C-alpha positions as CSV (number, residue, x, y, z in Angstrom):
1,X,-14.4,-50.3,-60.4
2,X,-13.1,-47.7,-58.0
3,X,-14.6,-48.4,-54.6
4,X,-15.5,-45.7,-51.8
5,X,-14.1,-46.4,-48.2
6,X,-16.2,-47.2,-45.5
7,X,-16.3,-44.3,-43.1
8,X,-16.5,-46.7,-40.1
9,X,-13.4,-48.4,-41.9
10,X,-11.5,-45.2,-41.7
11,X,-8.4,-44.9,-39.4
12,X,-8.9,-42.1,-36.8
13,X,-6.7,-39.9,-36.0
14,X,-6.3,-36.7,-33.5
15,X,-3.6,-34.2,-32.8
16,X,-1.9,-32.5,-29.7
17,X,0.5,-29.7,-30.1
18,X,0.8,-26.1,-29.0
19,X,1.4,-24.4,-32.7
20,X,-2.1,-23.5,-34.3
21,X,-0.6,-23.6,-37.2
22,X,0.9,-26.6,-37.6
23,X,-2.1,-28.1,-36.3
24,X,-4.1,-26.7,-39.0
25,X,-1.8,-28.2,-41.7
26,X,-1.9,-31.3,-40.4
27,X,-5.4,-31.3,-40.2
28,X,-5.4,-30.6,-44.3
29,X,-3.1,-33.4,-44.5
30,X,-5.6,-36.0,-43.2
31,X,-8.5,-34.7,-44.3
32,X,-7.1,-35.0,-47.8
33,X,-7.1,-39.0,-47.7
34,X,-9.8,-41.1,-47.7
35,X,-8.5,-44.1,-45.3
36,X,-8.2,-41.4,-42.8
37,X,-10.6,-39.1,-40.4
38,X,-9.4,-36.3,-38.1
39,X,-11.2,-36.8,-34.9
40,X,-9.5,-33.5,-32.7
41,X,-6.9,-31.3,-31.7
42,X,-6.1,-30.4,-28.6
43,X,-3.3,-27.7,-28.0
44,X,-1.0,-28.7,-24.7
45,X,-1.5,-32.8,-23.1
46,X,-3.7,-32.0,-20.8
47,X,-6.5,-31.3,-23.0
48,X,-5.1,-34.3,-25.2
49,X,-5.4,-36.6,-22.9
50,X,-9.1,-35.6,-22.3
51,X,-9.4,-35.5,-26.3
52,X,-8.4,-38.9,-26.6
53,X,-10.8,-40.3,-23.7
54,X,-13.5,-38.3,-25.1
55,X,-13.0,-39.1,-29.4
56,X,-11.1,-42.7,-28.9
57,X,-8.8,-42.1,-31.9
58,X,-6.8,-45.3,-33.3
59,X,-3.8,-42.5,-33.7
60,X,-2.2,-39.7,-31.9
61,X,0.0,-37.4,-32.9
62,X,1.9,-36.1,-29.8
63,X,4.2,-33.5,-29.5
64,X,6.1,-33.7,-26.5
65,X,7.2,-29.8,-25.6
66,X,3.8,-27.9,-24.7
67,X,2.8,-25.9,-21.7
68,X,0.4,-27.1,-18.9
69,X,1.6,-31.3,-19.7
70,X,4.2,-32.2,-21.7
71,X,4.0,-34.7,-24.6
72,X,6.0,-37.8,-22.6
73,X,3.3,-37.0,-19.6
74,X,0.0,-37.5,-21.5
75,X,1.5,-40.1,-23.2
76,X,1.8,-42.2,-20.2
77,X,-1.8,-41.2,-19.6
78,X,-3.0,-42.3,-22.8
79,X,-1.2,-45.6,-22.9
80,X,-2.5,-46.3,-19.4
81,X,-6.1,-45.4,-20.4
82,X,-5.9,-47.4,-23.4
83,X,-4.6,-51.0,-22.6
84,X,-3.0,-53.0,-25.6
85,X,-5.9,-52.7,-28.0
86,X,-6.6,-48.7,-27.6
87,X,-5.4,-45.2,-28.9
88,X,-1.6,-45.6,-30.7
89,X,0.8,-42.8,-30.3
90,X,2.6,-41.3,-32.6
91,X,5.8,-38.6,-31.1
92,X,6.4,-35.8,-33.1
93,X,9.8,-34.3,-32.3
94,X,12.2,-31.7,-33.9
95,X,15.5,-33.4,-33.5
96,X,16.7,-37.1,-34.7
97,X,17.6,-39.2,-31.6
98,X,15.9,-36.2,-29.2
99,X,16.3,-37.6,-26.0
100,X,12.4,-36.4,-25.5
101,X,11.9,-38.6,-27.8
102,X,13.9,-41.9,-25.7
103,X,11.4,-40.8,-22.9
104,X,8.1,-41.4,-24.9
105,X,9.2,-44.3,-26.5
106,X,9.8,-45.7,-22.5
107,X,6.1,-44.0,-22.0
108,X,4.9,-46.3,-24.3
109,X,4.4,-44.5,-27.5
110,X,4.7,-46.1,-30.7
111,X,7.1,-44.3,-32.6
112,X,8.4,-40.9,-33.4
113,X,8.5,-39.1,-36.5
114,X,10.4,-35.7,-37.0
115,X,8.2,-33.0,-37.5
116,X,9.9,-31.9,-41.4
117,X,9.3,-35.4,-42.2
118,X,7.8,-35.5,-45.8
119,X,3.7,-35.4,-45.6
120,X,3.9,-39.0,-47.7
121,X,6.4,-40.5,-45.0
122,X,4.4,-38.9,-42.0
123,X,0.9,-40.4,-43.7
124,X,2.4,-43.5,-44.0
125,X,3.5,-43.5,-40.4
126,X,0.5,-43.2,-38.8
127,X,-1.4,-46.0,-41.2
128,X,1.8,-48.3,-40.0
129,X,0.9,-47.4,-36.4
130,X,-2.4,-48.2,-36.2
131,X,-1.7,-51.4,-37.7
132,X,0.4,-51.9,-34.7
133,X,3.9,-51.9,-35.9
134,X,6.8,-49.4,-34.7
135,X,7.3,-46.8,-37.4
136,X,10.6,-46.1,-37.4
137,X,13.8,-48.4,-37.7
138,X,14.6,-50.8,-34.7
139,X,18.1,-49.5,-35.0
140,X,17.2,-46.0,-34.5
141,X,15.1,-47.3,-31.2
142,X,18.9,-49.0,-30.2
143,X,20.6,-45.6,-30.6
144,X,18.4,-43.9,-28.7
145,X,18.2,-45.5,-25.6
146,X,22.2,-46.5,-25.8
147,X,22.4,-42.5,-25.7
148,X,19.8,-41.8,-23.1
149,X,19.1,-45.1,-21.2
150,X,19.1,-45.3,-17.1
151,X,22.2,-47.3,-16.0
152,X,20.3,-48.6,-13.5
153,X,17.7,-50.1,-15.1
154,X,20.0,-52.0,-17.4
155,X,20.8,-54.1,-14.1
156,X,17.1,-55.3,-13.8
157,X,17.0,-59.2,-13.4
158,X,14.5,-60.4,-16.8
159,X,11.1,-61.5,-15.7
160,X,10.2,-65.4,-15.3
161,X,8.7,-65.0,-19.1
162,X,11.7,-64.8,-20.8
163,X,13.2,-67.9,-19.5
164,X,9.8,-69.2,-21.5
165,X,10.8,-67.8,-25.0
166,X,12.3,-71.3,-27.1
167,X,16.2,-71.2,-28.2
168,X,14.9,-70.0,-31.7
169,X,12.7,-67.1,-30.4
170,X,16.0,-66.0,-28.2
171,X,17.7,-65.7,-31.2
172,X,15.2,-64.3,-32.9
173,X,14.6,-61.7,-29.9
174,X,18.5,-61.2,-29.8
175,X,18.6,-60.2,-33.5
176,X,15.8,-57.8,-32.7
177,X,17.0,-56.2,-30.0
178,X,19.9,-55.5,-31.8
179,X,18.3,-53.2,-34.1
180,X,17.6,-55.6,-37.4
181,X,14.8,-55.4,-39.6
182,X,12.7,-58.9,-40.1
183,X,14.4,-58.8,-43.5
184,X,17.5,-59.1,-42.3
185,X,16.3,-61.5,-39.5
186,X,15.1,-63.7,-42.4
187,X,18.4,-63.6,-44.0
188,X,20.7,-64.1,-41.1
189,X,18.5,-67.4,-40.2
190,X,17.5,-68.5,-43.9
191,X,13.9,-68.4,-43.3
192,X,10.6,-66.5,-44.8
193,X,9.7,-63.0,-43.3
194,X,6.8,-64.4,-42.9
195,X,8.5,-67.0,-40.2
196,X,10.1,-64.0,-39.0
197,X,7.2,-61.8,-38.2
198,X,5.6,-65.0,-36.5
199,X,8.1,-65.6,-33.7
200,X,8.2,-61.9,-33.3
201,X,4.7,-62.3,-32.5
202,X,4.9,-65.4,-30.1
203,X,8.0,-64.0,-28.5
204,X,5.8,-60.6,-27.9
205,X,3.0,-62.2,-26.6
206,X,5.0,-64.1,-24.5
207,X,6.7,-61.4,-22.4
208,X,3.5,-59.4,-22.5
209,X,4.9,-56.5,-24.8
210,X,2.9,-54.3,-27.0
211,X,5.0,-54.1,-30.1
212,X,8.4,-53.9,-31.4
213,X,9.4,-51.0,-30.3
214,X,8.9,-52.3,-26.2
215,X,11.0,-55.7,-27.0
216,X,13.8,-53.0,-27.8
217,X,13.0,-51.3,-24.3
218,X,12.9,-54.3,-22.4
219,X,16.5,-56.2,-24.1
220,X,18.0,-52.8,-23.0
221,X,16.6,-51.8,-19.1
222,X,17.3,-55.6,-18.6
223,X,20.7,-56.1,-20.0
224,X,20.0,-58.3,-22.3
225,X,21.5,-57.2,-25.8
226,X,24.0,-59.2,-27.2
227,X,27.0,-57.1,-28.4
228,X,28.4,-56.9,-32.0
């Protein structure tokens, strides 16, 4: 028997991009999905911040290069206003390992997607980000940070909360910061993926980090990444 999705349970999606034709295509794509709801669009970052404040989407797709206010600044405002359980930002970028994408991650974005990605990948990314998980491999985040991180930030001392991690949690933290996936960490530590997810969740809670992306950023900023 086919079940009609509950409209109230649909993922609310907004789009901020200065290209009208691109916005039209994304709107049609989102509207074609029974579990997604398109709730608005904006042509620049300033309008995007206001749109998010008004429409309160679960996920906002954010271009980085726009007039009036760029996507990085807009992302920072949105994340600051949204808090831990608010709107998630998924950055749209033209080039893989783009410096702007790295800056957007630092500003609080939950990941990035290439503008020419397959529609199925973009839709999966929206659903994944809505669930609170990063949408790209941690190794991609690692490469972004290695290429564009601020050298002065890496010298900052780790906050006291890091000392509260158990030895096992530090092992999991280190492997995640180095770019290993949950399945790779599970194989390395001879535990189940469910156990890895539990440890990651505890680490994020103790360090007051929103998601795995922030874990990698945190590790690089404080010089806590073990070299391969």
